[in-house]
C-alpha positions, 0 to 999 in steps of 0.5 A: 099737249093739253086737250083743247075745249071751248068751255070756261071753268064754269062750263059756259061757252067761250066765243069770240064776238061776231063781226071781229077778226077773232076766233077760234077760241081755244081753251086748255085747262093748263099750259106753260104760257098762252103767249108761248103757245101761240108764238110757237104756231106762228107759221100756220095759225089763223089771224085772230086765234085766241087761246085761254087757260085756267092756269099758267105754269110759266106765265110772265110779265115785263122783265120776265116777272112770274105771275102765278094765280090759283087755277080757274080764278083769273082770265088768262088769254092770248091773241095772235094778230097778223099786222095790217099796219106798218112795223113802227106801230107794233108797240101800240098793240099794247096800248090798244088792248089796254084801252080795250080792257079799261073800257070793258071794266068801266062798262062794269061800273069800275073806275079803271085806268092805264098805268104806263106802260102795260098795266090796268089799275083800279082807282079808288073804291074798296080795292085799288091796285093792279087788276091786269097786265099786258104783254105783247111780243113780235114773232118774226115768222114767216109770216110775222105776227104780234102775240099779245097776252092779257092777265085780268084778275077776276077772282084773285087776289082777295085782301087776305091772299098772299099775292104780289104787292099792290095787286087786286081783283074784280071780286075784291072790288065788289064786281062780279063777271064771268070769264066768258062775258069778260072775254067777249067784251074785251075782244069786241073793244080790242077789235075797235082799237085795232081798227084805230091802229090801222087807220091813217091817223091811228097813232093819234087816235090811240094817243088820245084814247090812252091819255084820256084813260091814263093814271100816269099822265099828270102824276109825279113819277120815278122811272127806272130806265136802263140808263138810270132813274128819272124823276119828274112829272109825266106830262104826256104820251108820244105817238109811239106810246112813249111816256113824256117825263119832265124833270125840269128841263123839258119833256124826255121820251121814255120808251121802256122802264118801270114807273112808280107813282110818287103820289097816290093814283 
């Protein structure tokens, strides 16, 4: 196993914000997958354990897609949280982190939004496109936990890099931020949104927050779902995070699938 430190690639400290459930923060230069690392430790890992790496050799997104950024360029982090909510709310952890990430970027002066179901995109400006992806998974334990990972493109890709289509980065958009500073703000915002999730009206709070930050709601979309494609207007979000798409016969709830925006975000 790679040695654990608490320093980012630029030598600055990596710390969780005080007053949150998060910490300790572990840093390893390289690993297969930070999500897999934490899932393997579900039996005894503390609530809020954070693991960050400079390079993932087996990083993945939805549908097991590979995502391999050059070492040290992007923020690659996973968090293990012990649920303080009912099982039907587990899918909303992705929403909570997506909202937290958007709010972090907006705080930097970047126009960011959520592309359903689990991407964060930059809208307009010099380098629009996907800037972050989120992957959450329930680990049965015992005790159970939700492990959620964030890949935030900080320094890669630039416009002339060989990267997945539609990908962008904060550097490409003309924004500068250290990994440590981004981590601290994302975790503070994530804590606030997990507090929403735990509230009696948690689903309603997150539904409203997601809708207000959505690049998808109001767009014409094509959804590639397991039972075939669906083309229509994304008209809203359900309380469980599903996308509501109206193809002309009333809204249909889509719980999983790839979404293509048929008009520019």
